[in-house]
C-alpha positions in Angstrom: -83.5 54.8 70.8 -86.3 54.8 68.3 -88.9 57.3 67.9 -92.3 55.4 68.0 -93.9 58.2 66.0 -91.3 57.9 63.3 -92.3 55.1 60.9 -89.4 52.9 59.5 -89.3 53.5 55.8 -87.5 50.0 55.4 -90.2 48.7 53.1 -89.4 51.3 50.5 -85.8 50.4 50.3 -86.7 46.7 50.3 -88.8 47.0 47.3 -86.2 48.9 45.5 -83.5 46.5 46.1 -85.5 43.4 45.5 -84.8 43.7 41.7 -81.1 43.0 42.5 -82.0 39.8 44.4 -84.2 38.8 41.6 -81.3 39.2 39.3 -79.1 37.0 41.5 -82.0 34.3 41.2 -82.1 34.4 37.4 -78.3 34.3 37.1 -77.9 31.3 39.5 -80.4 29.3 37.7 -79.7 30.2 34.0 -76.1 31.6 33.8 -74.3 30.0 36.8 -75.0 26.3 37.4 -75.5 26.7 41.2 -78.4 24.2 41.6 -77.2 21.6 39.0 -73.9 21.6 40.7 -75.2 21.0 44.1 -77.6 18.4 42.8 -74.7 15.9 43.0 -74.4 16.4 46.7 -73.5 19.1 49.4 -70.4 21.4 49.0 -68.8 23.7 51.3 -68.7 27.5 50.2 -65.0 27.2 49.1 -65.8 24.1 47.0 -68.9 25.5 45.5 -67.1 28.7 44.6 -64.2 27.1 43.1 -66.5 24.8 40.9 -68.5 28.1 39.8 -65.2 30.0 39.2 -66.4 32.6 41.7 -64.1 35.0 43.5 -64.7 35.6 47.3 -66.9 38.8 46.9 -69.3 37.5 44.4 -69.6 34.2 46.2 -70.4 36.0 49.4 -73.1 38.0 47.5 -74.8 35.2 45.7 -74.7 32.4 48.1 -76.1 34.2 51.1 -79.0 35.6 49.0 -79.9 32.1 47.8 -79.7 30.9 51.5 -82.0 33.9 52.6 -84.4 32.8 49.9 -84.4 29.3 51.5 -83.3 27.8 48.3 -80.1 26.6 49.8 -79.2 25.6 53.3 -76.3 24.4 55.3 -75.7 21.8 57.8 -73.6 22.0 61.1 -70.4 21.3 59.1 -71.1 24.3 56.8 -72.0 22.1 53.9 -74.3 23.8 51.5 -77.2 21.7 50.0 -80.4 22.5 48.1 -83.6 22.8 50.1 -86.9 21.3 49.4 -88.0 24.5 47.9 -84.8 24.9 45.8 -85.4 21.5 44.2 -88.0 23.2 42.0 -85.1 25.0 40.4 -83.5 21.7 39.3 -84.1 19.9 35.9 -84.5 16.4 37.8 -87.5 17.8 39.8 -90.7 17.1 38.3 -92.4 19.3 38.0 -89.9 22.3 38.2 -89.9 26.1 37.5 -86.7 26.3 35.5 -88.8 26.9 32.4 -90.9 29.7 34.0 -87.9 31.5 35.5 -86.2 30.9 32.1 -88.6 33.5 30.6 -86.5 36.2 32.1 -83.1 34.7 31.7 -82.2 37.2 28.8 -83.2 40.2 30.8 -80.4 42.7 30.6 -80.2 43.3 34.2 -80.0 39.4 34.8 -77.5 38.9 32.1 -75.3 41.8 33.4 -75.7 40.6 36.9 -74.2 37.1 35.6 -71.4 38.8 34.0 -70.5 40.9 37.0 -70.6 37.7 39.2 -68.2 36.0 36.9 -65.9 38.9 36.6 -66.1 40.3 40.1 -67.6 43.5 39.0 -68.4 45.2 35.7 -66.1 44.9 32.8 -66.4 48.7 32.0 -66.3 51.0 35.3 -66.0 54.3 33.5 -69.7 55.2 34.1 -70.0 53.6 37.5 -71.3 56.4 39.8 -70.9 54.7 43.0 -67.3 53.6 42.5 -65.0 55.3 45.0 -61.4 56.3 44.8 -58.8 53.5 45.0 -55.1 53.8 43.8 -53.7 56.6 41.9 -56.7 57.5 39.7 -59.0 60.4 40.5 -62.0 59.8 42.7 -65.4 60.0 41.0 -66.5 62.1 44.1 -64.2 64.9 43.0 -66.5 65.7 40.0 -68.7 68.7 41.5 -71.8 67.7 39.4 -71.5 64.0 40.0 -70.5 64.4 43.7 -73.5 66.7 44.3 -76.0 64.5 42.6 -74.8 61.4 44.6 -74.4 63.1 47.9 -77.8 64.7 47.8 -79.4 61.3 46.7 -78.1 59.8 50.0 -79.2 62.8 52.0 -82.8 61.8 52.8 -81.7 58.6 54.3 -78.9 60.3 56.3 -81.4 63.0 57.5 -83.8 60.3 58.8 -81.2 58.0 60.3 -78.9 60.5 61.9 -81.1 61.6 65.0 -81.4 57.7 65.8 -77.9 57.1 65.4 -76.9 60.2 67.4 -79.4 59.1 70.2 -77.5 55.7 70.5 -73.9 57.0 70.2 -71.8 57.6 73.3 -72.7 61.0 75.0 -69.4 62.7 76.2 -67.2 65.7 76.0 -64.7 65.0 73.3 -64.2 64.9 69.6 -66.0 63.0 66.9 -64.4 62.2 63.6 -67.0 61.4 61.0 -65.2 59.6 58.1 -66.6 59.9 54.7 -69.4 61.9 56.4 -71.3 63.0 53.3 -73.9 65.5 54.1 -72.8 65.8 57.7 -76.2 65.0 59.3 -74.6 62.4 61.7 -72.0 64.8 62.9 -74.5 67.7 63.4 -77.1 65.5 65.3 -74.4 64.2 67.6 -73.1 67.8 68.2 -76.6 68.9 69.2 -76.6 66.3 71.8 -73.0 67.0 72.9 -72.7 70.7 73.1 -69.4 70.8 74.9 -67.8 68.6 72.2 -66.3 69.2 68.8 -66.1 67.2 65.6 -64.2 66.8 62.2 -66.0 65.9 59.0 -63.6 64.2 56.6 -64.6 63.7 52.9 -63.7 64.8 49.3 -63.8 68.5 48.8 -66.8 68.4 46.5 -68.8 66.4 49.1 -67.8 68.9 51.9 -69.3 71.7 49.8 -72.6 70.1 50.0 -72.2 69.4 53.7 -71.5 73.2 54.2 -74.7 73.9 52.4 -76.5 71.5 54.7 -75.1 73.1 57.7 -76.0 76.5 56.5 -79.6 75.4 56.0 -79.7 73.9 59.6 -78.4 77.1 61.2 -81.1 79.2 59.3 -83.7 76.8 60.6 -83.5 78.3 64.1 -83.2 74.9 65.6 -82.1 75.2 69.3 -78.3 75.0 69.5 -77.8 75.0 65.7 -76.2 78.5 65.7 -73.1 77.3 67.6 -72.3 74.2 65.2 -70.4 76.3 63.0 -67.7 76.8 65.8 -67.8 73.1 66.8 -67.2 71.5 63.3 -64.2 71.3 61.1 -64.3 70.3 57.4 -61.3 68.4 56.5 -60.9 67.4 52.8 -58.9 64.3 52.4 -58.5 60.8 51.4 -59.2 58.4 54.3 -57.2 55.6 52.7 -53.9 57.7 52.6 -54.0 60.9 54.3 -53.3 61.2 58.1 -56.4 61.1 60.3 -56.8 63.4 63.3 -56.7 61.9 66.7 -60.2 61.5 68.1 -62.3 60.2 70.9 -65.2 58.7 68.8 -65.0 57.8 65.2 -68.1 57.1 63.2 -68.1 54.9 60.0 -71.4 55.2 58.6 -72.4 53.5 55.3 -68.6 53.2 54.8 -67.0 49.7 55.0 -69.7 48.3 52.5 -68.1 50.2 49.6 -65.0 48.4 49.8 -63.7 44.8 49.4 -62.5 43.0 52.4 -58.8 43.8 52.2 -59.6 47.5 52.1 -61.9 47.1 55.0 -59.0 45.5 57.1 -56.7 48.5 56.1 -59.4 50.9 57.2 -59.9 49.2 60.5 -56.2 49.7 61.2 -56.2 53.3 60.2 -59.3 54.3 62.3 -57.8 52.3 65.2 -54.6 54.3 65.1 -56.7 57.6 65.0 -58.4 56.7 68.3 -57.1 57.9 71.6 -56.9 55.5 74.4 -60.5 54.6 75.5 -61.7 55.9 72.3 -64.7 54.1 70.4 -65.1 53.2 66.8 -68.7 53.1 65.7 -69.9 51.4 62.5 -73.5 52.1 61.1 -74.3 49.8 58.5 -76.5 46.8 57.3 -75.1 43.5 58.6 -75.5 40.0 57.3 -76.2 37.2 59.8 -72.9 35.6 61.1 -74.0 32.3 59.4 -74.1 34.3 56.0 -77.6 33.1 55.4 -79.6 36.3 55.4 -81.6 38.3 56.2 -83.1 38.8 52.9 -83.4 42.6 53.1 -79.6 42.8 53.8 -78.7 40.3 50.9 -80.7 42.2 48.5 -78.7 45.3 49.7 -75.6 43.5 49.2 -76.4 42.7 45.7 -77.2 46.5 45.0 -73.8 47.3 46.6 -72.1 44.6 44.6 -73.6 46.1 41.4 -72.3 49.6 41.9 -69.4 49.6 44.3 -66.2 47.5 45.1 -67.8 46.1 48.3 -70.8 44.2 49.8 -72.5 43.9 53.0 -70.5 42.1 55.8 -71.5 40.2 59.0 -70.9 41.6 62.3 -68.4 38.7 62.8 -66.5 39.9 59.8 -66.4 43.5 61.4 -65.4 42.3 64.8 -62.5 40.2 63.3 -61.2 43.3 61.5 -61.4 45.1 64.9 -59.6 42.5 66.8 -56.7 42.3 64.1 -56.5 46.2 64.6 -55.9 45.8 68.2 -59.5 47.0 69.3 -61.8 45.3 71.8 -65.3 44.6 70.1 -68.3 44.9 72.2 -71.4 42.7 72.0 -73.7 45.5 71.2 -75.9 45.1 68.3 -78.3 48.2 68.3 -80.9 48.4 65.6 -81.7 51.7 64.1 -84.0 51.9 60.9 -83.9 51.0 57.2 -82.4 47.5 58.1 -79.3 49.3 59.7 -77.7 48.9 63.0 -74.7 49.9 65.1 -71.8 48.1 66.6 -68.7 49.3 68.3 -65.3 48.6 69.4 -63.0 50.2 72.2 -59.2 51.2 72.1 
């Protein structure tokens, strides 16, 4: 349910993320021989990835972006080919724009993107602020200063989107588990619409400290119903990959899966399914690639940004639904747009 009086700020984030798409373009022309490789004839994504020595994640970041730019296309059999537009990025096209794009080939961002594509991530992750915990090492989000900076950096987006998301989630008397809930805005908005319900906000302790401050500010605002939120919400510090998850009726995963590689996403889908009571629902709020992995451009740019700073990328609805089915859930056909190039999908237990 969109508020017609509330403009969609998506153009701002699109302009921001476009630089990551530009880096992919330069890398594909001058650091990875994508167009010269396909000049010999169409190839499947698997074959092209193999010839470029690209792992699954970077291939699923780079190739959808080039398709979204209309530089590559695919036929009914899924064979990738260079489009008429893309021919201008090949040496055998006269005239071509390889020299013009080559003026930027030594740009530090482009050369680093090429390195990350070849390596499936940065060689040095010690300063990666978006990297999240996996394995036995500490989580960057346990650092109070870093956690606060990152959480507050995402707060404006969550505050804008949370009323739209809450308006579309199932209204019911029950319990909501908001996993990696950050500032808590999604939880608080849903509880304001469901006064007889309760919720658990699960995240790292340093993040929950920020969420508590956000709740205090909301209560002080005098917004109707806000004063009771403190009795409705439980702050649960924990690790969603390893700790036991409380049983719940609704589970919200907002901007969550896209931080992780696909095997971890499959693990999370199973863990979330196990936390749902019979009849419960798993809701995912994220930006989705087309099922054909050929766009849209705003999402392929976002996927490149995520690839740059996290262990994940953007996924298609079809990929999510395959994880849901493997986890024993029943995906619905819902594809609800929100704003900022995001949308909602869900599955039932």
